[in-house]
All heavy atoms as a GROMACS GRO file, in nm:
protein
  580
    1LYS      N    1   0.084  -0.118   0.000
    1LYS     CA    2   0.000   0.000   0.000
    1LYS      C    3   0.089   0.125   0.000
    1LYS      O    4   0.182   0.137   0.079
    1LYS     CB    5  -0.089  -0.002   0.124
    1LYS     CG    6  -0.174   0.121   0.136
    1LYS     CD    7  -0.256   0.118   0.263
    1LYS     CE    8  -0.326   0.251   0.276
    1LYS     NZ    9  -0.388   0.271   0.402
    2TYR      N   10   0.060   0.217  -0.088
    2TYR     CA   11   0.134   0.343  -0.095
    2TYR      C   12   0.073   0.445   0.001
    2TYR      O   13  -0.048   0.453   0.017
    2TYR     CB   14   0.131   0.401  -0.237
    2TYR     CG   15   0.225   0.330  -0.330
    2TYR    CD1   16   0.184   0.220  -0.403
    2TYR    CD2   17   0.356   0.373  -0.344
    2TYR    CE1   18   0.271   0.154  -0.488
    2TYR    CE2   19   0.443   0.309  -0.429
    2TYR     CZ   20   0.400   0.198  -0.501
    2TYR     OH   21   0.488   0.134  -0.584
    3ASN      N   22   0.158   0.521   0.065
    3ASN     CA   23   0.119   0.631   0.152
    3ASN      C   24   0.183   0.758   0.096
    3ASN      O   25   0.273   0.749   0.012
    3ASN     CB   26   0.170   0.606   0.294
    3ASN     CG   27   0.112   0.480   0.352
    3ASN    OD1   28  -0.004   0.476   0.388
    3ASN    ND2   29   0.192   0.375   0.360
    4ASN      N   30   0.140   0.874   0.141
    4ASN     CA   31   0.198   0.998   0.090
    4ASN      C   32   0.229   1.092   0.206
    4ASN      O   33   0.141   1.126   0.284
    4ASN     CB   34   0.104   1.066  -0.009
    4ASN     CG   35   0.175   1.175  -0.088
    4ASN    OD1   36   0.237   1.263  -0.032
    4ASN    ND2   37   0.166   1.167  -0.218
    5VAL      N   38   0.356   1.133   0.215
    5VAL     CA   39   0.399   1.222   0.323
    5VAL      C   40   0.364   1.368   0.298
    5VAL      O   41   0.373   1.449   0.389
    5VAL     CB   42   0.551   1.209   0.349
    5VAL    CG1   43   0.586   1.070   0.397
    5VAL    CG2   44   0.633   1.247   0.227
    6LEU      N   45   0.321   1.402   0.177
    6LEU     CA   46   0.290   1.542   0.145
    6LEU      C   47   0.140   1.573   0.149
    6LEU      O   48   0.100   1.686   0.126
    6LEU     CB   49   0.344   1.578   0.007
    6LEU     CG   50   0.496   1.567  -0.011
    6LEU    CD1   51   0.536   1.602  -0.154
    6LEU    CD2   52   0.568   1.655   0.088
    7ASN      N   53   0.057   1.474   0.178
    7ASN     CA   54  -0.089   1.494   0.178
    7ASN      C   55  -0.135   1.607   0.267
    7ASN      O   56  -0.229   1.679   0.235
    7ASN     CB   57  -0.162   1.367   0.217
    7ASN     CG   58  -0.178   1.272   0.101
    7ASN    OD1   59  -0.158   1.308  -0.014
    7ASN    ND2   60  -0.213   1.148   0.132
    8ASN      N   61  -0.073   1.625   0.381
    8ASN     CA   62  -0.118   1.727   0.476
    8ASN      C   63  -0.030   1.852   0.472
    8ASN      O   64  -0.040   1.937   0.559
    8ASN     CB   65  -0.125   1.671   0.617
    8ASN     CG   66   0.011   1.629   0.668
    8ASN    OD1   67   0.104   1.611   0.591
    8ASN    ND2   68   0.022   1.609   0.798
    9ASP      N   69   0.056   1.864   0.372
    9ASP     CA   70   0.144   1.980   0.360
    9ASP      C   71   0.086   2.084   0.265
    9ASP      O   72   0.020   2.051   0.167
    9ASP     CB   73   0.283   1.939   0.309
    9ASP     CG   74   0.355   1.850   0.407
    9ASP    OD1   75   0.319   1.852   0.525
    9ASP    OD2   76   0.447   1.780   0.365
   10ILE      N   77   0.112   2.210   0.297
   10ILE     CA   78   0.067   2.320   0.213
   10ILE      C   79   0.192   2.383   0.152
   10ILE      O   80   0.286   2.414   0.223
   10ILE     CB   81  -0.011   2.424   0.294
   10ILE    CG1   82  -0.136   2.361   0.354
   10ILE    CG2   83  -0.046   2.544   0.208
   10ILE    CD1   84  -0.208   2.449   0.453
   11GLY      N   85   0.190   2.400   0.024
   11GLY     CA   86   0.304   2.462  -0.042
   11GLY      C   87   0.292   2.449  -0.192
   11GLY      O   88   0.203   2.380  -0.244
   12ARG      N   89   0.380   2.513  -0.259
   12ARG     CA   90   0.379   2.513  -0.404
   12ARG      C   91   0.500   2.436  -0.453
   12ARG      O   92   0.611   2.460  -0.410
   12ARG     CB   93   0.386   2.659  -0.450
   12ARG     CG   94   0.381   2.678  -0.595
   12ARG     CD   95   0.393   2.825  -0.627
   12ARG     NE   96   0.373   2.842  -0.768
   12ARG     CZ   97   0.320   2.947  -0.822
   12ARG    NH1   98   0.283   3.047  -0.747
   12ARG    NH2   99   0.304   2.954  -0.951
   13ASP      N  100   0.478   2.342  -0.541
   13ASP     CA  101   0.587   2.263  -0.598
   13ASP      C  102   0.671   2.192  -0.493
   13ASP      O  103   0.794   2.192  -0.500
   13ASP     CB  104   0.676   2.350  -0.688
   13ASP     CG  105   0.600   2.408  -0.806
   13ASP    OD1  106   0.511   2.337  -0.858
   13ASP    OD2  107   0.628   2.521  -0.845
   14LEU      N  108   0.605   2.133  -0.394
   14LEU     CA  109   0.678   2.057  -0.293
   14LEU      C  110   0.733   1.929  -0.355
   14LEU      O  111   0.663   1.859  -0.428
   14LEU     CB  112   0.587   2.020  -0.177
   14LEU     CG  113   0.540   2.132  -0.088
   14LEU    CD1  114   0.437   2.081   0.011
   14LEU    CD2  115   0.658   2.193  -0.013
   15LYS      N  116   0.857   1.898  -0.325
   15LYS     CA  117   0.922   1.776  -0.373
   15LYS      C  118   1.000   1.715  -0.259
   15LYS      O  119   1.065   1.786  -0.182
   15LYS     CB  120   1.019   1.805  -0.489
   15LYS     CG  121   0.955   1.863  -0.611
   15LYS     CD  122   0.882   1.758  -0.689
   15LYS     CE  123   0.830   1.819  -0.819
   15LYS     NZ  124   0.711   1.760  -0.866
   16VAL      N  125   0.998   1.583  -0.250
   16VAL     CA  126   1.081   1.514  -0.154
   16VAL      C  127   1.218   1.496  -0.216
   16VAL      O  128   1.231   1.448  -0.329
   16VAL     CB  129   1.019   1.378  -0.115
   16VAL    CG1  130   1.112   1.299  -0.026
   16VAL    CG2  131   0.885   1.397  -0.047
   17GLN      N  132   1.322   1.537  -0.145
   17GLN     CA  133   1.459   1.528  -0.195
   17GLN      C  134   1.524   1.394  -0.162
   17GLN      O  135   1.614   1.350  -0.231
   17GLN     CB  136   1.545   1.640  -0.135
   17GLN     CG  137   1.497   1.778  -0.174
   17GLN     CD  138   1.512   1.805  -0.322
   17GLN    OE1  139   1.624   1.808  -0.371
   17GLN    NE2  140   1.404   1.820  -0.391
   18SER      N  141   1.479   1.331  -0.055
   18SER     CA  142   1.536   1.202  -0.011
   18SER      C  143   1.460   1.090  -0.082
   18SER      O  144   1.364   1.037  -0.030
   18SER     CB  145   1.521   1.187   0.140
   18SER     OG  146   1.571   1.300   0.206
   19VAL      N  147   1.501   1.056  -0.203
   19VAL     CA  148   1.430   0.955  -0.280
   19VAL      C  149   1.511   0.826  -0.288
   19VAL      O  150   1.631   0.825  -0.266
   19VAL     CB  151   1.396   1.006  -0.422
   19VAL    CG1  152   1.301   1.123  -0.415
   19VAL    CG2  153   1.520   1.043  -0.499
   20GLY      N  154   1.441   0.719  -0.320
   20GLY     CA  155   1.506   0.588  -0.328
   20GLY      C  156   1.474   0.507  -0.204
   20GLY      O  157   1.378   0.533  -0.131
   21VAL      N  158   1.557   0.407  -0.178
   21VAL     CA  159   1.537   0.320  -0.062
   21VAL      C  160   1.599   0.386   0.061
   21VAL      O  161   1.714   0.427   0.059
   21VAL     CB  162   1.599   0.181  -0.086
   21VAL    CG1  163   1.585   0.094   0.038
   21VAL    CG2  164   1.533   0.114  -0.206
   22ILE      N  165   1.519   0.398   0.166
   22ILE     CA  166   1.562   0.457   0.293
   22ILE      C  167   1.548   0.351   0.401
   22ILE      O  168   1.443   0.288   0.414
   22ILE     CB  169   1.475   0.579   0.328
   22ILE    CG1  170   1.483   0.685   0.220
   22ILE    CG2  171   1.516   0.636   0.464
   22ILE    CD1  172   1.385   0.800   0.239
   23LYS      N  173   1.654   0.334   0.479
   23LYS     CA  174   1.648   0.241   0.592
   23LYS      C  175   1.576   0.310   0.709
   23LYS      O  176   1.600   0.426   0.736
   23LYS     CB  177   1.788   0.201   0.635
   23LYS     CG  178   1.859   0.115   0.534
   23LYS     CD  179   1.998   0.077   0.583
   23LYS     CE  180   2.069  -0.007   0.479
   23LYS     NZ  181   2.205  -0.044   0.524
   24THR      N  182   1.489   0.234   0.773
   24THR     CA  183   1.420   0.285   0.891
   24THR      C  184   1.490   0.234   1.016
   24THR      O  185   1.580   0.149   1.009
   24THR     CB  186   1.273   0.237   0.895
   24THR    OG1  187   1.271   0.098   0.926
   24THR    CG2  188   1.202   0.263   0.765
   25THR      N  189   1.448   0.285   1.130
   25THR     CA  190   1.495   0.226   1.254
   25THR      C  191   1.437   0.086   1.264
   25THR      O  192   1.340   0.051   1.194
   25THR     CB  193   1.449   0.311   1.375
   25THR    OG1  194   1.306   0.320   1.371
   25THR    CG2  195   1.510   0.449   1.372
   26ASN      N  196   1.492   0.004   1.345
   26ASN     CA  197   1.446  -0.134   1.369
   26ASN      C  198   1.452  -0.223   1.245
   26ASN      O  199   1.374  -0.317   1.232
   26ASN     CB  200   1.305  -0.136   1.429
   26ASN     CG  201   1.301  -0.074   1.566
   26ASN    OD1  202   1.401  -0.074   1.637
   26ASN    ND2  203   1.188  -0.018   1.604
   27GLY      N  204   1.541  -0.191   1.149
   27GLY     CA  205   1.568  -0.282   1.038
   27GLY      C  206   1.471  -0.279   0.922
   27GLY      O  207   1.476  -0.366   0.836
   28GLY      N  208   1.384  -0.182   0.913
   28GLY     CA  209   1.290  -0.174   0.801
   28GLY      C  210   1.346  -0.096   0.684
   28GLY      O  211   1.454  -0.037   0.692
   29LYS      N  212   1.273  -0.097   0.572
   29LYS     CA  213   1.311  -0.020   0.453
   29LYS      C  214   1.185   0.034   0.386
   29LYS      O  215   1.082  -0.034   0.381
   29LYS     CB  216   1.384  -0.107   0.351
   29LYS     CG  217   1.522  -0.149   0.393
   29LYS     CD  218   1.588  -0.230   0.282
   29LYS     CE  219   1.724  -0.279   0.327
   29LYS     NZ  220   1.788  -0.361   0.224
   30VAL      N  221   1.195   0.158   0.335
   30VAL     CA  222   1.087   0.216   0.256
   30VAL      C  223   1.146   0.267   0.125
   30VAL      O  224   1.264   0.298   0.116
   30VAL     CB  225   1.016   0.333   0.330
   30VAL    CG1  226   0.952   0.285   0.458
   30VAL    CG2  227   1.110   0.447   0.358
   31ARG      N  228   1.063   0.273   0.022
   31ARG     CA  229   1.102   0.336  -0.104
   31ARG      C  230   1.026   0.467  -0.114
   31ARG      O  231   0.903   0.468  -0.111
   31ARG     CB  232   1.073   0.250  -0.225
   31ARG     CG  233   1.111   0.322  -0.357
   31ARG     CD  234   1.100   0.236  -0.479
   31ARG     NE  235   1.186   0.120  -0.475
   31ARG     CZ  236   1.317   0.119  -0.505
   31ARG    NH1  237   1.376   0.230  -0.540
   31ARG    NH2  238   1.386   0.007  -0.500
   32MET      N  239   1.100   0.578  -0.124
   32MET     CA  240   1.042   0.711  -0.127
   32MET      C  241   1.053   0.769  -0.267
   32MET      O  242   1.155   0.754  -0.334
   32MET     CB  243   1.116   0.802  -0.027
   32MET     CG  244   1.069   0.944  -0.025
   32MET     SD  245   0.904   0.965   0.042
   32MET     CE  246   0.936   0.946   0.216
   33TYR      N  247   0.947   0.837  -0.310
   33TYR     CA  248   0.942   0.902  -0.441
   33TYR      C  249   0.933   1.054  -0.422
   33TYR      O  250   0.885   1.102  -0.320
   33TYR     CB  251   0.821   0.852  -0.521
   33TYR     CG  252   0.829   0.703  -0.550
   33TYR    CD1  253   0.771   0.612  -0.463
   33TYR    CD2  254   0.895   0.655  -0.661
   33TYR    CE1  255   0.778   0.475  -0.487
   33TYR    CE2  256   0.902   0.519  -0.686
   33TYR     CZ  257   0.843   0.430  -0.599
   33TYR     OH  258   0.852   0.296  -0.624
   34SER      N  259   0.974   1.130  -0.522
   34SER     CA  260   0.979   1.276  -0.510
   34SER      C  261   0.841   1.339  -0.494
   34SER      O  262   0.830   1.449  -0.441
   34SER     CB  263   1.051   1.338  -0.631
   34SER     OG  264   0.979   1.312  -0.749
   35ASP      N  265   0.736   1.271  -0.537
   35ASP     CA  266   0.601   1.326  -0.522
   35ASP      C  267   0.541   1.298  -0.384
   35ASP      O  268   0.426   1.329  -0.357
   35ASP     CB  269   0.509   1.273  -0.631
   35ASP     CG  270   0.495   1.122  -0.632
   35ASP    OD1  271   0.553   1.054  -0.543
   35ASP    OD2  272   0.428   1.070  -0.722
   36GLY      N  273   0.621   1.238  -0.294
   36GLY     CA  274   0.576   1.215  -0.158
   36GLY      C  275   0.526   1.075  -0.130
   36GLY      O  276   0.507   1.037  -0.015
   37TYR      N  277   0.502   0.997  -0.234
   37TYR     CA  278   0.454   0.861  -0.212
   37TYR      C  279   0.567   0.774  -0.163
   37TYR      O  280   0.682   0.789  -0.204
   37TYR     CB  281   0.395   0.802  -0.342
   37TYR     CG  282   0.258   0.855  -0.370
   37TYR    CD1  283   0.238   0.960  -0.458
   37TYR    CD2  284   0.147   0.799  -0.307
   37TYR    CE1  285   0.112   1.010  -0.482
   37TYR    CE2  286   0.020   0.849  -0.331
   37TYR     CZ  287   0.003   0.954  -0.419
   37TYR     OH  288  -0.121   1.004  -0.442
   38PHE      N  289   0.532   0.682  -0.073
   38PHE     CA  290   0.629   0.583  -0.028
   38PHE      C  291   0.560   0.452   0.000
   38PHE      O  292   0.439   0.447   0.022
   38PHE     CB  293   0.706   0.632   0.096
   38PHE     CG  294   0.627   0.629   0.225
   38PHE    CD1  295   0.636   0.522   0.311
   38PHE    CD2  296   0.546   0.736   0.260
   38PHE    CE1  297   0.564   0.520   0.430
   38PHE    CE2  298   0.475   0.735   0.378
   38PHE     CZ  299   0.483   0.626   0.464
   39ILE      N  300   0.637   0.346  -0.005
   39ILE     CA  301   0.585   0.212   0.024
   39ILE      C  302   0.684   0.143   0.115
   39ILE      O  303   0.806   0.161   0.101
   39ILE     CB  304   0.559   0.131  -0.105
   39ILE    CG1  305   0.486   0.002  -0.073
   39ILE    CG2  306   0.688   0.108  -0.182
   39ILE    CD1  307   0.428  -0.069  -0.193
   40ILE      N  308   0.634   0.066   0.209
   40ILE     CA  309   0.719  -0.009   0.300
   40ILE      C  310   0.765  -0.135   0.227
   40ILE      O  311   0.683  -0.216   0.184
   40ILE     CB  312   0.645  -0.044   0.430
   40ILE    CG1  313   0.604   0.085   0.503
   40ILE    CG2  314   0.730  -0.133   0.519
   40ILE    CD1  315   0.512   0.064   0.620
   41LEU      N  316   0.897  -0.148   0.210
   41LEU     CA  317   0.953  -0.264   0.142
   41LEU      C  318   0.981  -0.378   0.239
   41LEU      O  319   0.967  -0.495   0.204
   41LEU     CB  320   1.085  -0.226   0.072
   41LEU     CG  321   1.075  -0.119  -0.035
   41LEU    CD1  322   1.214  -0.083  -0.085
   41LEU    CD2  323   0.988  -0.165  -0.150
   42LYS      N  324   1.026  -0.344   0.358
   42LYS     CA  325   1.057  -0.443   0.460
   42LYS      C  326   1.005  -0.390   0.593
   42LYS      O  327   1.043  -0.282   0.636
   42LYS     CB  328   1.208  -0.465   0.468
   42LYS     CG  329   1.249  -0.566   0.571
   42LYS     CD  330   1.401  -0.580   0.575
   42LYS     CE  331   1.441  -0.674   0.689
   42LYS     NZ  332   1.585  -0.671   0.710
   43LYS      N  333   0.916  -0.466   0.655
   43LYS     CA  334   0.861  -0.424   0.783
   43LYS      C  335   0.970  -0.427   0.889
   43LYS      O  336   1.055  -0.515   0.890
   43LYS     CB  337   0.746  -0.515   0.824
   43LYS     CG  338   0.624  -0.499   0.737
   43LYS     CD  339   0.510  -0.582   0.790
   43LYS     CE  340   0.389  -0.560   0.701
   43LYS     NZ  341   0.272  -0.630   0.753
   44PRO      N  342   0.968  -0.330   0.978
   44PRO     CA  343   1.068  -0.326   1.084
   44PRO      C  344   1.039  -0.433   1.190
   44PRO      O  345   0.927  -0.480   1.203
   44PRO     CB  346   1.051  -0.186   1.143
   44PRO     CG  347   0.909  -0.150   1.114
   44PRO     CD  348   0.876  -0.216   0.984
   45CYS      N  349   1.144  -0.470   1.262
   45CYS     CA  350   1.127  -0.558   1.378
   45CYS      C  351   1.064  -0.477   1.489
   45CYS      O  352   1.100  -0.360   1.508
   45CYS     CB  353   1.262  -0.612   1.424
   45CYS     SG  354   1.344  -0.711   1.300
   46GLY      N  355   0.973  -0.532   1.559
   46GLY     CA  356   0.906  -0.456   1.666
   46GLY      C  357   0.782  -0.386   1.613
   46GLY      O  358   0.740  -0.406   1.499
   47ASN      N  359   0.726  -0.301   1.694
   47ASN     CA  360   0.599  -0.237   1.660
   47ASN      C  361   0.612  -0.108   1.583
   47ASN      O  362   0.527  -0.075   1.502
   47ASN     CB  363   0.518  -0.210   1.788
   47ASN     CG  364   0.472  -0.338   1.853
   47ASN    OD1  365   0.455  -0.439   1.787
   47ASN    ND2  366   0.454  -0.335   1.984
   48CYS      N  367   0.716  -0.030   1.609
   48CYS     CA  368   0.726   0.103   1.549
   48CYS      C  369   0.864   0.123   1.484
   48CYS      O  370   0.960   0.056   1.519
   48CYS     CB  371   0.706   0.211   1.654
   48CYS     SG  372   0.541   0.208   1.728
   49ALA      N  373   0.869   0.218   1.393
   49ALA     CA  374   0.994   0.255   1.328
   49ALA      C  375   0.983   0.400   1.284
   49ALA      O  376   0.877   0.460   1.288
   49ALA     CB  377   1.022   0.165   1.208
   50SER      N  378   1.095   0.455   1.241
   50SER     CA  379   1.094   0.592   1.191
   50SER      C  380   1.199   0.607   1.082
   50SER      O  381   1.290   0.525   1.070
   50SER     CB  382   1.123   0.692   1.304
   50SER     OG  383   1.254   0.675   1.352
   51PHE      N  384   1.181   0.709   0.999
   51PHE     CA  385   1.282   0.747   0.901
   51PHE      C  386   1.274   0.897   0.879
   51PHE      O  387   1.174   0.960   0.908
   51PHE     CB  388   1.268   0.669   0.770
   51PHE     CG  389   1.140   0.695   0.692
   51PHE    CD1  390   1.136   0.791   0.592
   51PHE    CD2  391   1.026   0.622   0.719
   51PHE    CE1  392   1.020   0.813   0.521
   51PHE    CE2  393   0.910   0.642   0.647
   51PHE     CZ  394   0.906   0.739   0.548
   52THR      N  395   1.382   0.952   0.829
   52THR     CA  396   1.392   1.096   0.807
   52THR      C  397   1.403   1.123   0.658
   52THR      O  398   1.470   1.050   0.586
   52THR     CB  399   1.514   1.152   0.881
   52THR    OG1  400   1.503   1.119   1.020
   52THR    CG2  401   1.524   1.303   0.868
   53TYR      N  402   1.335   1.229   0.612
   53TYR     CA  403   1.340   1.268   0.472
   53TYR      C  404   1.342   1.420   0.463
   53TYR      O  405   1.307   1.490   0.558
   53TYR     CB  406   1.223   1.210   0.393
   53TYR     CG  407   1.087   1.256   0.441
   53TYR    CD1  408   1.024   1.363   0.379
   53TYR    CD2  409   1.024   1.194   0.547
   53TYR    CE1  410   0.900   1.406   0.422
   53TYR    CE2  411   0.900   1.238   0.591
   53TYR     CZ  412   0.839   1.343   0.528
   53TYR     OH  413   0.717   1.386   0.571
   54THR      N  414   1.383   1.471   0.348
   54THR     CA  415   1.393   1.616   0.326
   54THR      C  416   1.293   1.659   0.220
   54THR      O  417   1.278   1.594   0.116
   54THR     CB  418   1.535   1.653   0.280
   54THR    OG1  419   1.627   1.607   0.379
   54THR    CG2  420   1.551   1.803   0.264
   55VAL      N  421   1.223   1.770   0.246
   55VAL     CA  422   1.126   1.828   0.153
   55VAL      C  423   1.179   1.962   0.105
   55VAL      O  424   1.236   2.038   0.182
   55VAL     CB  425   0.988   1.847   0.222
   55VAL    CG1  426   0.890   1.915   0.129
   55VAL    CG2  427   0.934   1.715   0.270
   56ARG      N  428   1.158   1.992  -0.023
   56ARG     CA  429   1.203   2.118  -0.082
   56ARG      C  430   1.085   2.186  -0.151
   56ARG      O  431   1.002   2.122  -0.213
   56ARG     CB  432   1.313   2.090  -0.184
   56ARG     CG  433   1.358   2.212  -0.258
   56ARG     CD  434   1.464   2.176  -0.356
   56ARG     NE  435   1.488   2.285  -0.447
   56ARG     CZ  436   1.602   2.306  -0.507
   56ARG    NH1  437   1.702   2.226  -0.488
   56ARG    NH2  438   1.615   2.407  -0.588
   57GLU      N  439   1.082   2.318  -0.140
   57GLU     CA  440   0.980   2.397  -0.208
   57GLU      C  441   1.049   2.511  -0.282
   57GLU      O  442   1.131   2.583  -0.226
   57GLU     CB  443   0.880   2.456  -0.108
   57GLU     CG  444   0.778   2.545  -0.175
   57GLU     CD  445   0.684   2.612  -0.076
   57GLU    OE1  446   0.717   2.621   0.042
   57GLU    OE2  447   0.578   2.657  -0.120
   58ASP      N  448   1.016   2.526  -0.410
   58ASP     CA  449   1.062   2.640  -0.489
   58ASP      C  450   0.946   2.738  -0.495
   58ASP      O  451   0.842   2.709  -0.553
   58ASP     CB  452   1.102   2.596  -0.630
   58ASP     CG  453   1.220   2.500  -0.627
   58ASP    OD1  454   1.312   2.522  -0.548
   58ASP    OD2  455   1.217   2.402  -0.704
   59ASN      N  456   0.961   2.857  -0.436
   59ASN     CA  457   0.849   2.950  -0.431
   59ASN      C  458   0.848   3.045  -0.552
   59ASN      O  459   0.940   3.044  -0.634
   59ASN     CB  460   0.844   3.026  -0.298
   59ASN     CG  461   0.964   3.116  -0.277
   59ASN    OD1  462   1.021   3.170  -0.371
   59ASN    ND2  463   1.002   3.134  -0.152
   60LYS      N  464   0.746   3.124  -0.561
   60LYS     CA  465   0.725   3.210  -0.678
   60LYS      C  466   0.828   3.322  -0.690
   60LYS      O  467   0.836   3.386  -0.793
   60LYS     CB  468   0.584   3.268  -0.677
   60LYS     CG  469   0.553   3.357  -0.559
   60LYS     CD  470   0.409   3.402  -0.563
   60LYS     CE  471   0.374   3.487  -0.443
   60LYS     NZ  472   0.234   3.525  -0.443
   61TRP      N  473   0.907   3.346  -0.588
   61TRP     CA  474   1.010   3.450  -0.593
   61TRP      C  475   1.147   3.394  -0.629
   61TRP      O  476   1.247   3.462  -0.619
   61TRP     CB  477   1.017   3.525  -0.461
   61TRP     CG  478   0.889   3.594  -0.428
   61TRP    CD1  479   0.841   3.710  -0.481
   61TRP    CD2  480   0.790   3.549  -0.337
   61TRP    NE1  481   0.718   3.739  -0.428
   61TRP    CE2  482   0.685   3.642  -0.339
   61TRP    CE3  483   0.779   3.438  -0.254
   61TRP    CZ2  484   0.571   3.628  -0.261
   61TRP    CZ3  485   0.666   3.424  -0.177
   61TRP    CH2  486   0.563   3.519  -0.181
   62GLY      N  487   1.151   3.266  -0.665
   62GLY     CA  488   1.277   3.204  -0.700
   62GLY      C  489   1.360   3.160  -0.582
   62GLY      O  490   1.476   3.126  -0.596
   63LYS      N  491   1.301   3.159  -0.465
   63LYS     CA  492   1.370   3.115  -0.343
   63LYS      C  493   1.338   2.969  -0.317
   63LYS      O  494   1.234   2.918  -0.359
   63LYS     CB  495   1.327   3.199  -0.222
   63LYS     CG  496   1.347   3.346  -0.238
   63LYS     CD  497   1.489   3.383  -0.211
   63LYS     CE  498   1.501   3.535  -0.219
   63LYS     NZ  499   1.631   3.582  -0.192
   64THR      N  500   1.424   2.903  -0.246
   64THR     CA  501   1.406   2.762  -0.211
   64THR      C  502   1.406   2.745  -0.061
   64THR      O  503   1.490   2.803   0.008
   64THR     CB  504   1.519   2.677  -0.272
   64THR    OG1  505   1.517   2.694  -0.414
   64THR    CG2  506   1.502   2.531  -0.239
   65ASP      N  507   1.310   2.668  -0.011
   65ASP     CA  508   1.304   2.633   0.130
   65ASP      C  509   1.317   2.482   0.141
   65ASP      O  510   1.260   2.408   0.061
   65ASP     CB  511   1.171   2.676   0.193
   65ASP     CG  512   1.156   2.826   0.201
   65ASP    OD1  513   1.256   2.893   0.230
   65ASP    OD2  514   1.045   2.875   0.180
   66THR      N  515   1.391   2.435   0.238
   66THR     CA  516   1.401   2.291   0.264
   66THR      C  517   1.372   2.265   0.410
   66THR      O  518   1.393   2.350   0.496
   66THR     CB  519   1.540   2.235   0.230
   66THR    OG1  520   1.639   2.305   0.306
   66THR    CG2  521   1.571   2.247   0.082
   67GLY      N  522   1.321   2.149   0.437
   67GLY     CA  523   1.294   2.109   0.574
   67GLY      C  524   1.318   1.960   0.590
   67GLY      O  525   1.295   1.882   0.497
   68CYS      N  526   1.369   1.921   0.704
   68CYS     CA  527   1.395   1.782   0.735
   68CYS      C  528   1.284   1.733   0.827
   68CYS      O  529   1.251   1.798   0.924
   68CYS     CB  530   1.532   1.770   0.801
   68CYS     SG  531   1.586   1.602   0.821
   69VAL      N  532   1.225   1.619   0.793
   69VAL     CA  533   1.110   1.568   0.865
   69VAL      C  534   1.137   1.424   0.909
   69VAL      O  535   1.194   1.345   0.835
   69VAL     CB  536   0.984   1.570   0.775
   69VAL    CG1  537   0.861   1.522   0.850
   69VAL    CG2  538   0.961   1.708   0.716
   70LYS      N  539   1.094   1.392   1.030
   70LYS     CA  540   1.105   1.255   1.080
   70LYS      C  541   0.964   1.197   1.089
   70LYS      O  542   0.876   1.254   1.151
   70LYS     CB  543   1.171   1.253   1.217
   70LYS     CG  544   1.192   1.114   1.272
   70LYS     CD  545   1.268   1.121   1.404
   70LYS     CE  546   1.303   0.983   1.454
   70LYS     NZ  547   1.385   0.993   1.576
   71LEU      N  548   0.943   1.084   1.024
   71LEU     CA  549   0.812   1.016   1.024
   71LEU      C  550   0.822   0.892   1.113
   71LEU      O  551   0.913   0.810   1.095
   71LEU     CB  552   0.772   0.975   0.883
   71LEU     CG  553   0.642   0.899   0.870
   71LEU    CD1  554   0.525   0.990   0.900
   71LEU    CD2  555   0.627   0.837   0.733
   72ILE      N  556   0.732   0.882   1.208
   72ILE     CA  557   0.725   0.766   1.296
   72ILE      C  558   0.597   0.690   1.264
   72ILE      O  559   0.489   0.750   1.256
   72ILE     CB  560   0.726   0.808   1.444
   72ILE    CG1  561   0.854   0.886   1.475
   72ILE    CG2  562   0.711   0.687   1.535
   72ILE    CD1  563   0.853   0.954   1.611
   73PHE      N  564   0.609   0.561   1.241
   73PHE     CA  565   0.489   0.483   1.211
   73PHE      C  566   0.488   0.356   1.295
   73PHE      O  567   0.592   0.302   1.331
   73PHE     CB  568   0.479   0.451   1.061
   73PHE     CG  569   0.593   0.372   1.005
   73PHE    CD1  570   0.585   0.236   0.988
   73PHE    CD2  571   0.711   0.436   0.966
   73PHE    CE1  572   0.690   0.165   0.936
   73PHE    CE2  573   0.816   0.365   0.912
   73PHE     CZ  574   0.806   0.228   0.898
   74CYS      N  575   0.367   0.312   1.327
   74CYS     CA  576   0.350   0.191   1.410
   74CYS      C  577   0.253   0.096   1.343
   74CYS      O  578   0.170   0.134   1.268
   74CYS     CB  579   0.296   0.228   1.547
   74CYS     SG  580   0.410   0.331   1.642
   0.00000   0.00000   0.00000
């Protein structure tokens, strides 16, 4: 099942910069895409895990904002 980390974000041209396979805590893996969608490739050991990703926004004035986000899932 695909999930999306950008569903609740407000912004223009938001893109996830941390794309590809990301290792989670507790031995899991997710595949992250630039449009915010991700899928769990390997479930973590235990009940919960987390991973960190970076989001970038190019605004209408030609400026760029980036933010680092940690997602915890159980």
